[in-house]
KOLROVEX-875632 format. One record per residue (C-alpha): residue number from 1; residue in one letter; chain; x, y, z. Coordinates in steps of 0.5 Angstrom, whole numbers, plus 500, padded with zeros to 3 digits. Layout:
% KOLROVEX-875632
   pos   code   unit     X     Y     Z
   NUM      A      A     X     Y     Z
...
This chain:
% KOLROVEX-875632
   pos   code   unit     X     Y     Z
     1      M      A   840   654   851
     2      A      A   840   650   857
     3      S      A   839   643   854
     4      A      A   846   644   850
     5      P      A   850   642   855
     6      K      A   846   636   857
     7      N      A   846   634   850
     8      R      A   853   634   850
     9      A      A   854   630   856
    10      F      A   849   625   853
    11      W      A   854   623   847
    12      R      A   860   623   851
    13      T      A   857   618   857
    14      D      A   860   611   857
    15      W      A   854   607   856
    16      F      A   853   611   850
    17      V      A   860   610   847
    18      G      A   860   602   850
    19      L      A   853   601   846
    20      L      A   856   605   840
    21      V      A   862   601   840
    22      S      A   859   594   841
    23      A      A   854   595   835
    24      V      A   859   598   830
    25      A      A   864   592   832
    26      T      A   859   587   831
    27      V      A   856   589   825
    28      A      A   863   590   822
    29      L      A   866   584   824
    30      L      A   860   580   821
    31      T      A   859   584   815
    32      T      A   867   584   813
    33      G      A   867   576   814
    34      L      A   873   577   819
    35      A      A   869   574   825
    36      A      A   868   568   821
    37      S      A   875   567   818
    38      L      A   878   567   825
    39      E      A   873   562   828
    40      L      A   875   558   822
    41      R      A   882   558   824
    42      F      A   881   558   831
    43      Y      A   877   551   830
    44      D      A   883   548   825
    45      I      A   888   550   831
    46      A      A   883   547   836
    47      S      A   882   541   832
    48      A      A   889   539   831
    49      S      A   890   539   838
    50      K      A   885   534   840
    51      A      A   888   527   843
    52      R      A   884   523   838
    53      L      A   887   517   835
    54      P      A   885   514   828
    55      S      A   882   507   827
    56      D      A   887   502   826
    57      Q      A   882   498   821
    58      I      A   884   503   816
    59      A      A   890   503   811
    60      I      A   892   506   805
    61      I      A   895   504   798
    62      A      A   898   510   795
    63      I      A   900   511   788
    64      D      A   906   514   790
    65      D      A   912   517   786
    66      L      A   916   510   787
    67      S      A   910   506   784
    68      V      A   910   511   778
    69      S      A   917   510   777
    70      K      A   917   503   777
    71      L      A   911   501   773
    72      G      A   911   507   768
    73      R      A   907   514   767
    74      W      A   900   515   769
    75      P      A   895   512   767
    76      W      A   897   505   768
    77      P      A   894   499   764
    78      R      A   888   497   768
    79      N      A   890   490   769
    80      Y      A   895   493   774
    81      H      A   889   495   778
    82      A      A   886   488   777
    83      E      A   892   484   779
    84      L      A   892   489   786
    85      I      A   885   487   787
    86      D      A   886   480   786
    87      L      A   891   480   791
    88      L      A   887   484   796
    89      A      A   881   479   795
    90      Q      A   885   473   797
    91      A      A   886   477   804
    92      Q      A   879   478   805
    93      P      A   879   486   807
    94      A      A   872   489   810
    95      A      A   872   493   804
    96      I      A   876   496   798
    97      V      A   875   503   796
    98      Q      A   878   506   790
    99      T      A   879   513   789
   100      I      A   881   513   782
   101      F      A   876   515   777
   102      F      A   875   510   771
   103      F      A   870   514   767
   104      E      A   872   512   760
   105      P      A   874   505   757
   106      Q      A   882   504   756
   107      L      A   883   500   749
   108      D      A   889   497   748
   109      T      A   892   498   741
   110      G      A   894   491   741
   111      L      A   887   489   742
   112      V      A   884   493   736
   113      H      A   889   489   732
   114      I      A   887   482   734
   115      Q      A   880   484   733
   116      K      A   882   486   726
   117      L      A   886   480   725
   118      K      A   880   476   727
   119      A      A   875   479   722
   120      L      A   880   478   717
   121      M      A   881   470   718
   122      A      A   873   470   719
   123      E      A   873   472   712
   124      A      A   878   468   709
   125      G      A   874   462   711
   126      E      A   875   456   716
   127      M      A   882   453   716
   128      A      A   885   446   718
   129      N      A   887   448   725
   130      Q      A   881   453   726
   131      E      A   879   451   733
   132      A      A   887   453   736
   133      I      A   886   459   732
   134      D      A   880   461   735
   135      K      A   883   459   742
   136      A      A   889   463   741
   137      F      A   885   469   739
   138      A      A   880   469   745
   139      E      A   886   468   750
   140      A      A   889   474   746
   141      E      A   883   478   747
   142      I      A   882   477   754
   143      A      A   889   478   756
   144      L      A   889   485   752
   145      N      A   882   487   755
   146      H      A   884   491   761
   147      D      A   877   494   762
   148      A      A   874   487   762
   149      A      A   880   484   767
   150      L      A   878   490   772
   151      A      A   871   488   772
   152      Q      A   872   481   773
   153      S      A   877   482   779
   154      I      A   872   487   782
   155      R      A   866   482   781
   156      G      A   870   477   784
   157      A      A   872   481   790
   158      G      A   865   483   791
   159      N      A   867   489   796
   160      V      A   870   494   791
   161      L      A   867   501   792
   162      L      A   868   506   786
   163      P      A   867   513   786
   164      V      A   863   518   783
   165      V      A   864   526   783
   166      F      A   858   531   782
   167      K      A   858   539   780
   168      W      A   855   543   786
   169      G      A   849   546   783
   170      V      A   842   546   783
   171      A      A   839   539   783
   172      R      A   835   537   777
   173      S      A   829   533   777
   174      A      A   833   527   774
   175      P      A   840   525   775
   176      D      A   845   525   769
   177      R      A   844   517   769
   178      S      A   842   512   773
   179      L      A   846   509   778
   180      P      A   845   501   780
   181      E      A   840   500   786
   182      F      A   845   497   790
   183      W      A   849   503   790
   184      M      A   844   506   794
   185      R      A   846   501   800
   186      A      A   847   507   804
   187      G      A   841   510   803
   188      V      A   836   514   808
   189      S      A   829   514   809
   190      V      A   828   522   809
   191      S      A   827   526   802
   192      A      A   834   527   798
   193      T      A   831   535   798
   194      D      A   834   535   805
   195      F      A   841   535   802
   196      F      A   846   539   798
   197      P      A   844   539   791
   198      A      A   849   537   785
   199      E      A   848   536   778
   200      Q      A   853   533   772
   201      G      A   855   527   775
   202      Q      A   861   523   772
   203      F      A   860   516   773
   204      P      A   864   510   773
   205      M      A   864   505   766
   206      D      A   857   501   766
   207      E      A   862   495   766
   208      L      A   865   497   772
   209      S      A   859   500   776
   210      Q      A   855   493   775
   211      A      A   861   489   777
   212      S      A   862   493   784
   213      A      A   859   493   791
   214      G      A   857   500   790
   215      G      A   860   507   791
   216      G      A   859   514   793
   217      H      A   861   521   791
   218      L      A   868   524   792
   219      N      A   866   531   792
   220      Q      A   870   536   797
   221      M      A   866   542   800
   222      L      A   870   548   801
   223      D      A   869   553   806
   224      P      A   870   561   804
   225      D      A   878   560   805
   226      G      A   878   554   801
   227      V      A   879   549   806
   228      V      A   876   542   807
   229      R      A   872   542   814
   230      T      A   866   539   812
   231      E      A   864   532   809
   232      P      A   857   532   806
   233      L      A   855   524   808
   234      W      A   849   525   802
   235      I      A   848   529   796
   236      N      A   842   530   792
   237      A      A   843   528   785
   238      G      A   836   529   781
   239      G      A   832   527   787
   240      K      A   837   521   789
   241      A      A   841   521   796
   242      V      A   848   519   794
   243      P      A   852   517   800
   244      S      A   859   519   800
   245      L      A   865   514   799
   246      A      A   867   514   806
   247      L      A   860   513   809
   248      S      A   859   507   803
   249      A      A   866   504   806
   250      V      A   863   504   813
   251      V      A   856   501   811
   252      Q      A   860   496   807
   253      A      A   865   494   812
   254      L      A   860   493   818
   255      D      A   855   489   813
   256      L      A   850   494   815
   257      S      A   843   494   811
   258      A      A   839   500   809
   259      T      A   835   499   815
   260      D      A   841   500   819
   261      V      A   842   507   817
   262      R      A   838   512   819
   263      F      A   838   520   819
   264      V      A   834   524   823
   265      P      A   835   532   821
   266      G      A   837   536   828
   267      K      A   839   529   831
   268      G      A   844   526   827
   269      L      A   846   520   823
   270      Q      A   845   513   826
   271      L      A   850   507   823
   272      G      A   848   501   827
   273      N      A   850   502   834
   274      L      A   854   508   832
   275      H      A   851   515   833
   276      I      A   855   521   828
   277      A      A   853   528   830
   278      T      A   851   532   823
   279      D      A   847   538   821
   280      E      A   840   538   818
   281      H      A   843   537   811
   282      A      A   847   531   814
   283      S      A   854   534   813
   284      M      A   859   532   819
   285      L      A   865   536   821
   286      P      A   870   530   821
   287      Q      A   876   529   825
   288      F      A   883   530   821
   289      Y      A   888   527   825
   290      A      A   895   530   826
   291      T      A   901   526   825
   292      R      A   905   523   830
   293      N      A   912   523   831
   294      G      A   913   525   823
   295      K      A   908   519   821
   296      P      A   902   520   818
   297      A      A   895   518   821
   298      F      A   894   512   817
   299      P      A   899   507   815
   300      V      A   901   508   807
   301      T      A   904   503   803
   302      S      A   906   503   796
   303      F      A   902   501   790
   304      Y      A   908   497   787
   305      D      A   910   494   794
   306      V      A   903   491   795
   307      L      A   903   489   787
   308      T      A   910   486   787
   309      Q      A   908   482   794
   310      K      A   914   486   798
   311      V      A   908   487   803
   312      P      A   904   481   804
   313      A      A   897   482   802
   314      A      A   895   478   808
   315      K      A   896   485   813
   316      Y      A   890   488   810
   317      Q      A   885   482   812
   318      G      A   879   485   815
   319      K      A   881   492   814
   320      I      A   878   498   810
   321      V      A   883   499   804
   322      I      A   883   505   801
   323      I      A   887   506   794
   324      G      A   889   513   791
   325      A      A   894   517   788
   326      T      A   899   521   792
   327      A      A   904   522   787
   328      A      A   906   529   785
   329      G      A   902   531   779
   330      I      A   897   526   779
   331      G      A   890   528   782
   332      V      A   889   534   786
   333      Q      A   890   536   794
   334      F      A   886   540   798
   335      P      A   888   543   805
   336      V      A   884   541   811
   337      A      A   883   543   818
   338      G      A   889   543   821
   339      Q      A   893   540   815
   340      M      A   896   543   809
   341      A      A   894   538   804
   342      L      A   891   531   803
   343      S      A   889   527   797
   344      P      A   882   524   796
   345      A      A   884   518   799
   346      E      A   887   521   805
   347      T      A   881   525   806
   348      T      A   877   519   805
   349      A      A   881   515   810
   350      H      A   880   521   816
   351      V      A   872   521   814
   352      T      A   872   514   815
   353      S      A   875   513   821
   354      S      A   871   519   824
   355      L      A   865   515   822
   356      L      A   868   509   825
   357      E      A   870   512   832
   358      Q      A   864   517   832
   359      H      A   869   523   832
   360      A      A   865   528   829
   361      T      A   865   535   832
   362      S      A   858   537   833
   363      Q      A   854   544   833
   364      P      A   848   543   837
   365      A      A   842   548   836
   366      W      A   843   551   843
   367      A      A   851   553   841
   368      D      A   848   559   837
   369      W      A   844   561   843
   370      V      A   850   561   848
   371      G      A   854   566   843
   372      V      A   848   571   842
   373      I      A   847   571   850
   374      A      A   855   572   851
   375      L      A   855   578   846
   376      L      A   849   581   850
   377      L      A   853   580   856
   378      V      A   859   583   853
   379      S      A   855   589   851
   380      A      A   852   590   858
   381      Y      A   859   590   861
   382      L      A   861   595   856
   383      M      A   855   599   857
   384      G      A   854   599   865
   385      V      A   860   596   868
   386      L      A   867   598   865
   387      G      A   866   605   865
   388      T      A   865   605   873
   389      L      A   871   601   874
   390      S      A   878   604   875
   391      A      A   883   603   869
   392      P      A   887   597   873
   393      V      A   881   593   875
   394      A      A   877   594   868
   395      A      A   883   591   865
   396      M      A   884   585   869
   397      L      A   876   584   869
   398      T      A   876   585   861
   399      A      A   883   580   861
   400      L      A   879   575   865
   401      A      A   873   575   861
   402      L      A   877   574   854
   403      V      A   880   568   857
   404      G      A   874   565   859
   405      L      A   871   566   852
   406      V      A   877   564   848
   407      G      A   879   558   853
   408      G      A   871   556   854
   409      E      A   871   555   846
   410      Y      A   877   552   846
   411      L      A   876   547   851
   412      L      A   869   545   849
   413      L      A   872   543   842
   414      V      A   878   539   845
   415      N      A   875   536   850
   416      S      A   867   535   848
   417      A      A   868   536   841
   418      V      A   862   541   841
   419      W      A   863   548   837
   420      V      A   860   554   841
   421      K      A   863   560   837
   422      L      A   865   565   842
   423      L      A   870   569   838
   424      L      A   865   574   836
   425      P      A   864   576   843
   426      A      A   871   576   845
   427      M      A   873   581   839
   428      V      A   867   586   841
   429      L      A   870   586   848
   430      A      A   877   587   846
   431      I      A   875   593   841
   432      G      A   870   596   846
   433      H      A   875   596   852
   434      I      A   880   599   847
   435      G      A   875   604   845
   436      L      A   872   606   852
   437      T      A   880   607   854
   438      T      A   881   611   848
   439      K      A   875   615   849
   440      R      A   877   617   857
   441      F      A   884   619   854
   442      W      A   882   623   849
   443      M      A   877   627   853
   444      V      A   883   628   858
   445      E      A   887   631   853
   446      L      A   882   634   849
   447      G      A   881   638   855
   448      K      A   888   640   856
   449      T      A   889   642   848
   450      Q      A   882   645   847
   451      S      A   883   652   849
   452      D      A   889   652   845
   453      A      A   886   649   838
   454      E      A   880   653   839
   455      S      A   882   659   835
   456      A      A   886   655   830
   457      E      A   880   650   829
   458      A      A   875   656   828
   459      N      A   880   659   822
   460      R      A   880   653   819
   461      M      A   872   652   819
   462      M      A   871   659   817
   463      G      A   876   657   811
   464      L      A   872   651   809
   465      A      A   866   655   809
   466      L      A   869   661   805
   467      Q      A   872   655   800
   468      G      A   865   652   800
   469      Q      A   862   659   798
   470      G      A   867   660   792
   471      Q      A   871   666   796
   472      L      A   877   662   795
   473      D      A   882   668   796
   474      M      A   879   669   803
   475      A      A   879   662   804
   476      F      A   887   662   803
   477      D      A   887   668   808
   478      R      A   884   664   813
   479      F      A   888   657   812
   480      R      A   894   661   813
   481      R      A   892   663   820
   482      V      A   892   656   822
   483      P      A   898   652   825
   484      A      A   901   647   820
   485      S      A   899   640   820
   486      D      A   897   635   815
   487      A      A   890   636   815
   488      V      A   891   644   814
   489      R      A   896   642   808
   490      E      A   890   637   805
   491      N      A   885   643   806
   492      L      A   890   648   802
   493      Y      A   891   642   797
   494      Q      A   884   642   795
   495      L      A   884   650   795
   496      A      A   889   650   790
   497      L      A   885   645   786
   498      D      A   879   649   786
   499      F      A   883   655   783
   500      E      A   885   650   778
   501      R      A   878   649   776
   502      K      A   877   656   776
   503      R      A   883   657   771
   504      Q      A   886   661   776
   505      F      A   893   658   775
   506      N      A   897   664   778
   507      K      A   893   663   785
   508      A      A   894   656   785
   509      L      A   901   657   784
   510      A      A   901   661   790
   511      V      A   898   656   794
   512      Y      A   902   650   792
   513      E      A   908   654   794
   514      Y      A   906   656   801
   515      I      A   905   648   802
   516      A      A   912   647   799
   517      A      A   915   652   804
   518      Q      A   912   647   810
   519      D      A   913   640   807
   520      P      A   916   640   800
   521      E      A   914   632   799
   522      F      A   907   633   801
   523      K      A   903   629   795
   524      D      A   905   631   788
   525      V      A   906   639   790
   526      K      A   913   639   786
   527      L      A   909   637   780
   528      K      A   903   641   781
   529      R      A   908   647   782
   530      V      A   911   646   775
   531      Q      A   905   645   772
   532      A      A   901   651   775
   533      Q      A   907   656   773
   534      R      A   907   653   766
   535      L      A   900   654   765
   536      S      A   900   661   769
   537      N      A   905   663   764
   538      S      A   902   660   757
   539      I      A   895   662   758
   540      V      A   893   669   754
   541      M      A   890   674   759
   542      R      A   884   679   756
   543      R      A   881   683   761
   544      D      A   883   679   767
   545      E      A   879   673   764
   546      K      A   883   667   763
   547      L      A   881   663   756
   548      I      A   881   655   757
   549      T      A   887   652   753
   550      A      A   887   645   750
   551      A      A   893   644   755
   552      V      A   888   644   761
   553      F      A   884   639   758
   554      E      A   890   634   755
   555      N      A   894   634   762
   556      E      A   890   629   766
   557      T      A   894   631   772
   558      I      A   891   638   772
   559      E      A   884   639   775
   560      K      A   879   640   770
   561      P      A   876   647   769
   562      T      A   869   649   772
   563      L      A   864   654   770
   564      G      A   859   655   775
   565      R      A   857   648   778
   566      Y      A   859   645   771
   567      T      A   866   641   770
   568      L      A   869   642   763
   569      D      A   872   636   759
   570      A      A   873   638   752
   571      E      A   872   644   747
   572      L      A   867   642   742
   573      G      A   868   648   737
   574      K      A   866   656   737
   575      G      A   859   658   736
   576      A      A   856   665   734
   577      M      A   857   667   741
   578      G      A   863   664   743
   579      V      A   866   658   745
   580      V      A   862   651   746
   581      Y      A   865   646   751
   582      R      A   862   639   753
   583      G      A   861   639   761
   584      L      A   858   635   766
   585      D      A   853   637   771
   586      P      A   856   634   778
   587      K      A   849   634   781
   588      I      A   845   629   777
   589      G      A   851   626   772
   590      R      A   848   629   766
   591      V      A   853   631   760
   592      V      A   851   638   757
   593      A      A   854   643   752
   594      L      A   856   649   755
   595      K      A   856   655   750
   596      T      A   860   661   753
   597      M      A   861   668   751
   598      A      A   866   673   754
   599      L      A   862   679   754
   600      A      A   867   684   757
   601      E      A   872   682   751
   602      E      A   867   684   746
   603      F      A   863   690   750
   604      S      A   864   695   755
   605      G      A   860   700   758
   606      D      A   852   701   756
   607      E      A   854   696   750
   608      L      A   856   691   755
   609      V      A   850   692   759
   610      D      A   846   691   753
   611      A      A   850   685   751
   612      R      A   849   681   758
   613      A      A   841   683   757
   614      R      A   841   680   750
   615      F      A   845   674   752
   616      F      A   840   672   758
   617      R      A   834   674   754
   618      E      A   836   668   749
   619      A      A   836   663   755
   620      E      A   830   666   757
   621      T      A   827   665   750
   622      A      A   830   658   748
   623      G      A   828   656   755
   624      R      A   821   656   754
   625      L      A   821   651   748
   626      Q      A   820   644   750
   627      H      A   820   640   744
   628      P      A   823   633   742
   629      N      A   826   637   736
   630      I      A   829   643   739
   631      V      A   835   643   744
   632      T      A   833   644   751
   633      I      A   836   649   755
   634      F      A   837   647   762
   635      D      A   841   653   766
   636      A      A   844   660   765
   637      G      A   849   663   769
   638      E      A   855   668   769
   639      E      A   862   667   772
   640      S      A   868   672   772
   641      D      A   864   676   766
   642      L      A   864   669   762
   643      A      A   856   668   761
   644      Y      A   854   661   759
   645      I      A   848   657   757
   646      A      A   848   650   759
   647      M      A   844   646   754
   648      E      A   842   639   752
   649      F      A   848   635   749
   650      V      A   846   633   742
   651      G      A   850   627   739
   652      G      A   851   627   731
   653      T      A   853   632   727
   654      D      A   850   638   723
   655      L      A   847   638   716
   656      V      A   853   642   713
   657      K      A   857   636   711
   658      H      A   851   633   707
   659      T      A   850   640   703
   660      K      A   856   637   699
   661      P      A   854   634   692
   662      E      A   858   628   693
   663      N      A   855   627   700
   664      L      A   847   628   699
   665      L      A   842   624   704
   666      P      A   837   620   700
   667      V      A   831   625   698
   668      V      A   826   621   703
   669      T      A   831   622   709
   670      V      A   832   630   707
   671      L      A   824   631   707
   672      S      A   823   627   713
   673      I      A   829   632   717
   674      V      A   826   638   714
   675      S      A   819   636   716
   676      R      A   821   635   723
   677      V      A   824   642   723
   678      S      A   818   645   720
   679      L      A   814   642   726
   680      A      A   819   644   731
   681      L      A   819   651   728
   682      D      A   811   651   728
   683      Y      A   811   650   735
   684      A      A   816   655   737
   685      H      A   812   660   732
   686      R      A   806   659   737
   687      Q      A   810   661   743
   688      Q      A   812   667   739
   689      V      A   819   665   738
   690      V      A   822   666   731
   691      H      A   829   663   730
   692      R      A   832   668   725
   693      D      A   838   664   723
   694      I      A   835   657   720
   695      K      A   841   654   716
   696      P      A   844   647   716
   697      A      A   849   649   721
   698      N      A   844   649   726
   699      I      A   840   643   725
   700      M      A   843   637   728
   701      F      A   842   630   725
   702      E      A   844   623   728
   703      P      A   843   617   723
   704      D      A   844   612   728
   705      T      A   837   614   732
   706      N      A   834   618   726
   707      A      A   834   624   731
   708      V      A   833   631   729
   709      K      A   834   637   733
   710      V      A   834   645   732
   711      T      A   839   648   736
   712      D      A   842   655   737
   713      F      A   836   660   738
   714      G      A   842   665   739
   715      I      A   839   671   735
   716      A      A   832   669   736
   717      R      A   827   674   739
   718      I      A   820   675   742
   719      S      A   816   677   736
   720      D      A   811   681   739
   721      S      A   816   684   745
   722      Y      A   817   691   745
   723      K      A   825   689   746
   724      T      A   825   687   738
   725      K      A   829   692   734
   726      T      A   826   693   727
   727      G      A   831   694   722
   728      L      A   837   690   725
   729      V      A   839   685   720
   730      L      A   841   678   724
   731      G      A   843   672   721
   732      T      A   846   668   715
   733      P      A   845   672   709
   734      S      A   845   666   704
   735      F      A   839   663   708
   736      M      A   836   670   710
   737      S      A   829   672   707
   738      P      A   828   678   703
   739      E      A   824   682   708
   740      Q      A   830   680   713
   741      L      A   835   683   708
   742      A      A   830   689   707
   743      G      A   830   690   715
   744      A      A   823   689   715
   745      S      A   820   686   721
   746      A      A   820   678   720
   747      D      A   815   673   723
   748      G      A   815   665   723
   749      R      A   814   665   715
   750      S      A   821   668   715
   751      D      A   824   662   718
   752      L      A   820   658   713
   753      Y      A   824   661   707
   754      S      A   830   660   711
   755      L      A   828   652   711
   756      G      A   826   652   704
   757      V      A   833   655   702
   758      T      A   836   649   707
   759      L      A   831   644   703
   760      Y      A   834   646   696
   761      Q      A   841   646   698
   762      L      A   840   639   702
   763      L      A   837   636   695
   764      T      A   842   639   690
   765      G      A   848   641   694
   766      V      A   848   648   692
   767      L      A   844   654   694
   768      P      A   839   657   690
   769      F      A   842   664   690
   770      R      A   849   666   689
   771      G      A   853   672   688
   772      D      A   861   674   688
   773      S      A   859   680   693
   774      M      A   855   681   698
   775      A      A   851   686   694
   776      E      A   850   681   688
   777      L      A   847   676   693
   778      M      A   842   680   697
   779      Y      A   840   683   690
   780      K      A   838   676   687
   781      I      A   835   674   694
   782      T      A   830   680   694
   783      H      A   829   680   686
   784      E      A   830   674   682
   785      E      A   826   667   683
   786      A      A   830   661   685
   787      V      A   832   656   679
   788      D      A   828   650   679
   789      V      A   831   645   683
   790      R      A   830   640   677
   791      L      A   835   644   673
   792      R      A   840   642   679
   793      R      A   838   635   679
   794      P      A   834   632   674
   795      D      A   831   626   678
   796      L      A   827   630   682
   797      T      A   819   630   681
   798      E      A   816   636   678
   799      E      A   811   636   684
   800      L      A   817   636   689
   801      A      A   820   642   685
   802      R      A   813   646   686
   803      L      A   813   644   693
   804      V      A   821   647   694
   805      Q      A   819   653   689
   806      R      A   813   655   694
   807      A      A   818   655   700
   808      V      A   822   660   697
   809      M      A   817   665   694
   810      K      A   819   672   695
   811      A      A   812   674   698
   812      P      A   811   672   705
   813      E      A   804   671   703
   814      A      A   806   666   697
   815      R      A   810   661   702
   816      F      A   807   656   707
   817      Q      A   804   660   712
   818      T      A   806   655   718
   819      G      A   811   650   719
   820      A      A   805   645   720
   821      E      A   803   647   713
   822      F      A   810   646   710
   823      A      A   810   639   714
   824      L      A   804   636   712
   825      C      A   805   638   705
   826      L      A   812   634   706
   827      E      A   809   628   709
   828      K      A   803   628   704
   829      Y      A   809   628   698
   830      I      A   812   622   702
   831      T      A   806   618   703
   832      N      A   804   619   696
   833      Q      A   811   618   693
   834      G      A   810   624   690
   835      N      A   803   624   687
   836      I      A   801   630   689
   837      S      A   798   635   685
   838      P      A   799   643   684
   839      E      A   792   645   687
   840      A      A   793   640   693
   841      V      A   800   644   695
   842      Q      A   796   650   694
   843      A      A   790   648   698
   844      V      A   793   645   704
   845      T      A   791   649   710
   846      V      A   792   647   718
   847      D      A   787   649   723
   848      I      A   792   653   728
   849      T      A   787   652   734
   850      M      A   787   645   733
   851      Q      A   794   645   733
   852      N      A   795   648   740
   853      T      A   791   642   743
   854      I      A   792   636   738
   855      P      A   799   634   736
   856      L      A   800   633   728
   857      K      A   799   626   727
   858      R      A   804   624   722
   859      P      A   803   619   717
   860      A      A   807   612   716
   861      R      A   813   613   711
   862      P      A   818   609   708
   863      A      A   825   608   712
   864      P      A   829   614   711
   865      D      A   835   611   707
   866      I      A   830   609   701
   867      E      A   831   614   695
   868      I      A   825   616   691
């Protein structure tokens, strides 16, 4: 007993609370992605604050709104691009970088007509002025073949780079198509497997690709928040290292060879004399330069102005010229670090400048260790230091530590371009400080109010315990002793729902009214009161047992009723012993059928005691049967004089609808069903259980799965038990054996007779014995022979007729003696397609001893839907 206070002190210590808060905060921030998201936003802010100037060797020619309005709708004829490249080539720029995709040929309709005319002229034969005509056609073809003109301009410039785009994914063993080898000018010596994989590349037209000086990928790598912060300098396209367009531009501009480009994982990229910080996959964090005085980081000139020479091409001498679309509706734009959105051309300009100026932000390997050490120091501070300080001193030290962590990360990013992630330790520190401060305040306040709340909490906990035990009335009394609060009202609300589940709507109404007196707007209490009032008035009362009405199931706002631990959700029908419901076992999520009987409504006194014993004897008897063709019993119980049995929920329907002449099943299907029922009865009889009520209504059949189940051992008796009352007539008269009607002791052969009658009805659509009165029917069953099935249905064979006749013989010893014998005859008939002699039917016997240890092997038979 002395250890209890010590244990309580242990859980309340500052060091334990500090450890717990640190661990929980760290896990929560990492798993929810909050820490990563805040780190990315913080990086954007710091990156935009860097006082870095972009390279003055980069210029952008934009396909802007002015160009589109002047030159016409996009896409333009490619001779516009050719003319621009020709103008730029005269100025001798360091590189011309196209970010426009030229994936498909562009055929001028005039060119198509010229080629048709040329073919027709050739067919017509040579003319007097043929040389002049050929020259005119050639000039027309050259003027209208814009792709050829563009290829000629690209080839003439000698330094035009074209883009290719890939889909991110798993790298294939070979690329979609081969790129020219000179596109690999910015190649690397390491394996392409070190880079991010890509597939399904879209390449420039071969004519343009062969004319270009090279190119590179224009893929954008998006972070989880959809922002571009990273540039993959190479990607792995089918085992080839394809450089980025920006990297190719720098290699072209600096006239570097493949030996001048070196990438060492973990150390970075060497471009001649330039060193670029990258990660192990050759991805860099470029600088996205901020606008200054409202002007973009790089000079942007309209495509139209350059094409019309309003802006002289000479201004681009020695520069890297990037051509791309910025007009609304042309291409896509992506948000980047520190800016809302940039076009691919603008993004390429920023990345190219970052390479030229060595402005990449690095994430050295030691940066992760610094973050881990900072997190450990914060945890140590929360566990061992914070709790020993006064509140003002603790607040001051925590504030200084927060400034140091956040400010340190910011200064490293802005001044040194080094990203050390310290926001996670900073957030854990802030959360830990708040948690420990709250804990101190809570402990003080708890000490003040504990004595006042002790009694109320004891009553509330007792109410919850009583509610859990099902003593709902006593739980209501306890909850009413607790001062009003939202928590207690929630407990009361759940109690009212439990009353609803028990179908005690008048008591649920009392709880809802008690809640409404405290807070009329609490949850949906107004609606619940009205519903409970209506259901309380409408439900029929019989000896204090409330019957479940359809309104309870149909109203989605009313809690589903329960019976024992089972939740009821629909009424399936009414059986011999009461109502049958579909329910759910919440412990294992199993759907069950619940057969009920309101015993107190039908019996009283000694009869009630006997009926209750009889009901549970049914569960005991049926529960012993475990057979694939017998419905399994799971549980039995009683609640408020309503006894129930939880059994297997069986799909499909009973065979009653298939006893109608217009809806008969194929003969083979009928024989297969009856065969399986015979084996089920054979199993039950060997367990000393007689069904006593075999009929189509008690045989379930699922056509889709061909499943057969015998159900409702509702009046079964243990045949050798002293509890059997001989002389008691139980069952359905049309299917009862003569010995049953006579009140004699019946055994398994009586069930087989009932099954024979069922077989007769399933084959013909009529019963073998019918009468205008019960007396006449009973007389025919006990004295007259059944009419030959062939008189009811002539297409049946003589052999099958003899088999059915034997099944419904008056004398038990003349019938099949066991279910296994009956099933074997049926199986032999099916297997031999009816070729079974009368002597064979009479001679079939089964070794019962063997049946107890070896299951009957059923021969193969045709599909059940094939008629004989």
